C-alpha positions as protocol buffer text, in pm:
chain_id: "A"
residue {
  index: 1
  type: MET
  ca { x: 957 y: 2784 z: -2979 }
}
residue {
  index: 2
  type: THR
  ca { x: 954 y: 2717 z: -2609 }
}
residue {
  index: 3
  type: HIS
  ca { x: 667 y: 2709 z: -2364 }
}
residue {
  index: 4
  type: THR
  ca { x: 587 y: 2977 z: -2108 }
}
residue {
  index: 5
  type: THR
  ca { x: 450 y: 2913 z: -1761 }
}
residue {
  index: 6
  type: ASN
  ca { x: 97 y: 2981 z: -1882 }
}
residue {
  index: 7
  type: ASP
  ca { x: 149 y: 2755 z: -2183 }
}
residue {
  index: 8
  type: LEU
  ca { x: 256 y: 2470 z: -1957 }
}
residue {
  index: 9
  type: LEU
  ca { x: -38 y: 2524 z: -1722 }
}
residue {
  index: 10
  type: ASP
  ca { x: -280 y: 2543 z: -2016 }
}
residue {
  index: 11
  type: ILE
  ca { x: -145 y: 2222 z: -2172 }
}
residue {
  index: 12
  type: LEU
  ca { x: -164 y: 2045 z: -1838 }
}
residue {
  index: 13
  type: ALA
  ca { x: -521 y: 2167 z: -1783 }
}
residue {
  index: 14
  type: ALA
  ca { x: -620 y: 2054 z: -2133 }
}
residue {
  index: 15
  type: ARG
  ca { x: -476 y: 1708 z: -2072 }
}
residue {
  index: 16
  type: HIS
  ca { x: -692 y: 1686 z: -1762 }
}
residue {
  index: 17
  type: GLY
  ca { x: -1021 y: 1782 z: -1923 }
}
residue {
  index: 18
  type: ASN
  ca { x: -971 y: 2160 z: -1921 }
}
residue {
  index: 19
  type: CYS
  ca { x: -962 y: 2152 z: -1544 }
}
residue {
  index: 20
  type: SER
  ca { x: -964 y: 2461 z: -1326 }
}
residue {
  index: 21
  type: ASP
  ca { x: -662 y: 2623 z: -1167 }
}
residue {
  index: 22
  type: TYR
  ca { x: -788 y: 2485 z: -836 }
}
residue {
  index: 23
  type: ARG
  ca { x: -765 y: 2134 z: -981 }
}
residue {
  index: 24
  type: LEU
  ca { x: -420 y: 2213 z: -1125 }
}
residue {
  index: 25
  type: ALA
  ca { x: -309 y: 2307 z: -775 }
}
residue {
  index: 26
  type: GLN
  ca { x: -430 y: 1970 z: -648 }
}
residue {
  index: 27
  type: LEU
  ca { x: -251 y: 1784 z: -928 }
}
residue {
  index: 28
  type: LEU
  ca { x: 71 y: 1972 z: -857 }
}
residue {
  index: 29
  type: GLY
  ca { x: 48 y: 1939 z: -480 }
}
residue {
  index: 30
  type: THR
  ca { x: 52 y: 2313 z: -423 }
}
residue {
  index: 31
  type: SER
  ca { x: -187 y: 2587 z: -319 }
}
residue {
  index: 32
  type: PRO
  ca { x: -429 y: 2759 z: -554 }
}
residue {
  index: 33
  type: SER
  ca { x: -257 y: 3087 z: -468 }
}
residue {
  index: 34
  type: ASN
  ca { x: 70 y: 2952 z: -614 }
}
residue {
  index: 35
  type: VAL
  ca { x: -109 y: 2875 z: -940 }
}
residue {
  index: 36
  type: THR
  ca { x: -252 y: 3227 z: -939 }
}
residue {
  index: 37
  type: HIS
  ca { x: 96 y: 3373 z: -882 }
}
residue {
  index: 38
  type: TRP
  ca { x: 232 y: 3164 z: -1171 }
}
residue {
  index: 39
  type: ARG
  ca { x: -51 y: 3271 z: -1399 }
}
residue {
  index: 40
  type: LYS
  ca { x: 2 y: 3639 z: -1319 }
}
residue {
  index: 41
  type: ARG
  ca { x: 380 y: 3606 z: -1353 }
}
residue {
  index: 42
  type: ARG
  ca { x: 442 y: 3703 z: -993 }
}
residue {
  index: 43
  type: ALA
  ca { x: 645 y: 3388 z: -938 }
}
residue {
  index: 44
  type: ALA
  ca { x: 811 y: 3112 z: -1137 }
}
residue {
  index: 45
  type: PHE
  ca { x: 774 y: 2738 z: -1088 }
}
residue {
  index: 46
  type: SER
  ca { x: 996 y: 2585 z: -826 }
}
residue {
  index: 47
  type: SER
  ca { x: 1219 y: 2303 z: -946 }
}
residue {
  index: 48
  type: LYS
  ca { x: 988 y: 2058 z: -770 }
}
residue {
  index: 49
  type: ALA
  ca { x: 680 y: 2199 z: -948 }
}
residue {
  index: 50
  type: ALA
  ca { x: 863 y: 2194 z: -1282 }
}
residue {
  index: 51
  type: HIS
  ca { x: 952 y: 1828 z: -1230 }
}
residue {
  index: 52
  type: ARG
  ca { x: 592 y: 1746 z: -1139 }
}
residue {
  index: 53
  type: ILE
  ca { x: 460 y: 1924 z: -1448 }
}
residue {
  index: 54
  type: ALA
  ca { x: 709 y: 1738 z: -1666 }
}
residue {
  index: 55
  type: ALA
  ca { x: 600 y: 1407 z: -1514 }
}
residue {
  index: 56
  type: LEU
  ca { x: 231 y: 1484 z: -1565 }
}
residue {
  index: 57
  type: LEU
  ca { x: 293 y: 1588 z: -1925 }
}
residue {
  index: 58
  type: GLU
  ca { x: 531 y: 1295 z: -1980 }
}
residue {
  index: 59
  type: TRP
  ca { x: 797 y: 1539 z: -2103 }
}
residue {
  index: 60
  type: ASP
  ca { x: 1166 y: 1557 z: -2023 }
}
residue {
  index: 61
  type: ALA
  ca { x: 1213 y: 1752 z: -1701 }
}
residue {
  index: 62
  type: ALA
  ca { x: 1519 y: 1919 z: -1854 }
}
residue {
  index: 63
  type: TYR
  ca { x: 1294 y: 2087 z: -2110 }
}
residue {
  index: 64
  type: VAL
  ca { x: 1046 y: 2220 z: -1853 }
}
residue {
  index: 65
  type: LEU
  ca { x: 1327 y: 2341 z: -1626 }
}
residue {
  index: 66
  type: ALA
  ca { x: 1497 y: 2514 z: -1921 }
}
residue {
  index: 67
  type: CYS
  ca { x: 1168 y: 2685 z: -2011 }
}
residue {
  index: 68
  type: VAL
  ca { x: 1133 y: 2809 z: -1652 }
}
residue {
  index: 69
  type: GLU
  ca { x: 1488 y: 2943 z: -1647 }
}
residue {
  index: 70
  type: LEU
  ca { x: 1441 y: 3100 z: -1990 }
}
residue {
  index: 71
  type: GLU
  ca { x: 1136 y: 3285 z: -1864 }
}
residue {
  index: 72
  type: ARG
  ca { x: 1327 y: 3404 z: -1555 }
}
residue {
  index: 73
  type: ALA
  ca { x: 1614 y: 3529 z: -1772 }
}
residue {
  index: 74
  type: ALA
  ca { x: 1372 y: 3705 z: -2007 }
}
residue {
  index: 75
  type: ARG
  ca { x: 1204 y: 3880 z: -1714 }
}
residue {
  index: 76
  type: ALA
  ca { x: 1544 y: 3992 z: -1591 }
}
residue {
  index: 77
  type: ARG
  ca { x: 1614 y: 4119 z: -1944 }
}
residue {
  index: 78
  type: ASP
  ca { x: 1930 y: 3913 z: -1961 }
}
residue {
  index: 79
  type: LYS
  ca { x: 1950 y: 3842 z: -2334 }
}
residue {
  index: 80
  type: LEU
  ca { x: 2266 y: 3633 z: -2315 }
}
residue {
  index: 81
  type: LEU
  ca { x: 2130 y: 3406 z: -2043 }
}
residue {
  index: 82
  type: ALA
  ca { x: 1792 y: 3383 z: -2218 }
}
residue {
  index: 83
  type: ALA
  ca { x: 1963 y: 3278 z: -2541 }
}
residue {
  index: 84
  type: THR
  ca { x: 2156 y: 3011 z: -2353 }
}
residue {
  index: 85
  type: TRP
  ca { x: 1842 y: 2869 z: -2190 }
}
residue {
  index: 86
  type: ARG
  ca { x: 1659 y: 2880 z: -2525 }
}
residue {
  index: 87
  type: ARG
  ca { x: 1933 y: 2666 z: -2685 }
}
residue {
  index: 88
  type: ILE
  ca { x: 1917 y: 2421 z: -2396 }
}
residue {
  index: 89
  type: ALA
  ca { x: 1537 y: 2404 z: -2414 }
}
residue {
  index: 90
  type: GLU
  ca { x: 1549 y: 2333 z: -2787 }
}
residue {
  index: 91
  type: GLN
  ca { x: 1781 y: 2038 z: -2725 }
}
residue {
  index: 92
  type: PHE
  ca { x: 1528 y: 1879 z: -2489 }
}
residue {
  index: 93
  type: ARG
  ca { x: 1206 y: 1990 z: -2662 }
}
residue {
  index: 94
  type: PRO
  ca { x: 940 y: 1720 z: -2656 }
}
residue {
  index: 95
  type: GLN
  ca { x: 923 y: 1537 z: -2982 }
}
residue {
  index: 96
  type: ARG
  ca { x: 610 y: 1599 z: -3178 }
}
residue {
  index: 97
  type: ALA
  ca { x: 414 y: 1284 z: -3231 }
}
residue {
  index: 98
  type: ALA
  ca { x: 445 y: 1338 z: -3604 }
}
residue {
  index: 99
  type: ARG
  ca { x: 399 y: 1067 z: -3854 }
}
residue {
  index: 100
  type: VAL
  ca { x: 433 y: 1095 z: -4222 }
}
residue {
  index: 101
  type: LEU
  ca { x: 171 y: 882 z: -4387 }
}
residue {
  index: 102
  type: THR
  ca { x: 286 y: 676 z: -4676 }
}
residue {
  index: 103
  type: ARG
  ca { x: 126 y: 709 z: -5013 }
}
residue {
  index: 104
  type: ALA
  ca { x: -40 y: 371 z: -4966 }
}
residue {
  index: 105
  type: ALA
  ca { x: -213 y: 473 z: -4642 }
}
residue {
  index: 106
  type: ARG
  ca { x: -317 y: 821 z: -4758 }
}
residue {
  index: 107
  type: PRO
  ca { x: -608 y: 725 z: -4990 }
}
residue {
  index: 108
  type: ALA
  ca { x: -769 y: 512 z: -4721 }
}
residue {
  index: 109
  type: LEU
  ca { x: -762 y: 800 z: -4473 }
}
residue {
  index: 110
  type: THR
  ca { x: -817 y: 1104 z: -4690 }
}
residue {
  index: 111
  type: GLY
  ca { x: -903 y: 996 z: -5040 }
}
residue {
  index: 112
  type: ASP
  ca { x: -603 y: 1203 z: -5149 }
}
residue {
  index: 113
  type: THR
  ca { x: -386 y: 1038 z: -5413 }
}
residue {
  index: 114
  type: SER
  ca { x: -156 y: 1332 z: -5479 }
}
residue {
  index: 115
  type: ASP
  ca { x: 217 y: 1318 z: -5419 }
}
residue {
  index: 116
  type: ARG
  ca { x: 196 y: 1567 z: -5137 }
}
residue {
  index: 117
  type: THR
  ca { x: 272 y: 1434 z: -4792 }
}
residue {
  index: 118
  type: LEU
  ca { x: 10 y: 1444 z: -4521 }
}
residue {
  index: 119
  type: ARG
  ca { x: 144 y: 1505 z: -4176 }
}
residue {
  index: 120
  type: LEU
  ca { x: -43 y: 1441 z: -3859 }
}
residue {
  index: 121
  type: VAL
  ca { x: 96 y: 1643 z: -3574 }
}
residue {
  index: 122
  type: SER
  ca { x: -6 y: 1614 z: -3216 }
}
residue {
  index: 123
  type: GLY
  ca { x: 159 y: 1657 z: -2882 }
}
residue {
  index: 124
  type: SER
  ca { x: 336 y: 1968 z: -2760 }
}
residue {
  index: 125
  type: ASP
  ca { x: 199 y: 2217 z: -3007 }
}
């Protein structure tokens, strides 16, 4: 799974206290109308905006740029190009902050003593 423009804006807003699109514009150094155009899919992020979003999210810029290009290719209905950008995006996808708790730690946290593994997942999803 990759992230769309709206996904990226939503994640960024959530990381900044569910801020408004006006505040997102300030964070990104752009106009509120640009954010509106991105939200309504009238325009795609510029490379500069994609880099800024990646920096604010602490993600690899290659991933964000690949997501932007994937969305452009999908809008153009270019399946071959979209598939290429999807493969590139998957190579740079942010790592989930996933930790597998050991059996020794599990009872202290959950009271669960079964052999099943408890996974805590946070981050990009």
